[in-house]
C-alpha positions as CSV (number, residue, x, y, z in Angstrom):
1,X,-117.9,-137.5,68.7
2,X,-120.1,-137.3,65.6
3,X,-121.1,-133.7,66.4
4,X,-117.5,-132.7,66.8
5,X,-116.4,-134.5,63.6
6,X,-119.1,-132.8,61.6
7,X,-118.2,-129.4,63.1
8,X,-114.5,-129.8,62.2
9,X,-115.0,-131.3,58.7
10,X,-117.9,-129.2,57.4
11,X,-118.4,-126.4,59.9
12,X,-121.8,-127.6,60.9
13,X,-123.4,-126.5,64.2
14,X,-124.7,-129.2,66.5
15,X,-128.3,-128.3,65.5
16,X,-127.4,-128.6,61.8
17,X,-125.9,-132.0,62.3
18,X,-128.8,-133.3,64.3
19,X,-131.3,-132.0,61.7
20,X,-129.4,-133.7,58.8
21,X,-129.9,-137.2,57.5
22,X,-127.5,-139.7,59.2
23,X,-126.9,-141.5,55.9
24,X,-125.9,-138.2,54.2
25,X,-123.6,-137.2,57.1
26,X,-121.8,-140.6,57.0
27,X,-121.4,-140.4,53.3
28,X,-119.9,-136.9,53.6
29,X,-117.6,-138.0,56.3
30,X,-116.4,-141.0,54.3
31,X,-115.8,-138.7,51.3
32,X,-114.0,-136.2,53.5
33,X,-111.7,-139.0,54.9
34,X,-110.9,-140.2,51.4
35,X,-110.0,-136.7,50.2
36,X,-107.8,-136.0,53.3
37,X,-106.0,-139.4,52.8
38,X,-105.3,-138.7,49.1
39,X,-104.0,-135.2,50.0
40,X,-101.7,-136.6,52.6
41,X,-100.5,-139.3,50.2
42,X,-99.4,-136.7,47.7
43,X,-98.0,-134.3,50.3
44,X,-95.9,-136.9,52.1
45,X,-95.1,-139.4,49.4
46,X,-91.4,-138.8,49.8
47,X,-91.4,-139.6,53.5
48,X,-92.6,-143.2,53.0
49,X,-90.2,-144.4,50.3
50,X,-89.2,-148.0,50.8
51,X,-86.1,-147.6,48.8
52,X,-84.6,-145.2,51.5
53,X,-82.0,-147.2,53.4
54,X,-81.3,-144.5,55.9
55,X,-81.9,-145.8,59.5
56,X,-82.1,-149.3,60.6
57,X,-84.6,-151.8,59.3
58,X,-85.7,-155.1,61.0
59,X,-87.9,-157.9,59.9
60,X,-90.8,-158.9,62.2
61,X,-93.5,-161.5,61.9
62,X,-96.9,-160.2,61.1
63,X,-99.3,-161.9,63.5
64,X,-102.2,-161.7,61.1
65,X,-100.5,-163.3,58.1
66,X,-97.6,-165.1,59.7
67,X,-95.2,-163.7,57.1
68,X,-92.1,-161.6,57.7
69,X,-92.5,-157.8,57.4
70,X,-89.8,-155.2,57.0
71,X,-90.3,-152.2,59.4
72,X,-88.0,-149.3,60.4
73,X,-86.5,-149.6,63.9
74,X,-87.5,-146.7,66.0
75,X,-85.5,-145.2,68.9
76,X,-87.3,-144.9,72.2
77,X,-87.2,-141.7,74.1
């Protein structure tokens, strides 16, 4: 999985990945993930607006915190 991830993210061949430092590869992958997440936040920030009341919203209990959480109700196929 690491070889494929490095190939997709950086264009590294399998030999280049295996010859590189593991610490450097992990730092580069972490930075790549951060950049992709920030890009997606700016591109799709309108899709996740909480103020949008279109659709049906329900409150469910979050099992980790025990508090109520508002989520959009999805239709099954």
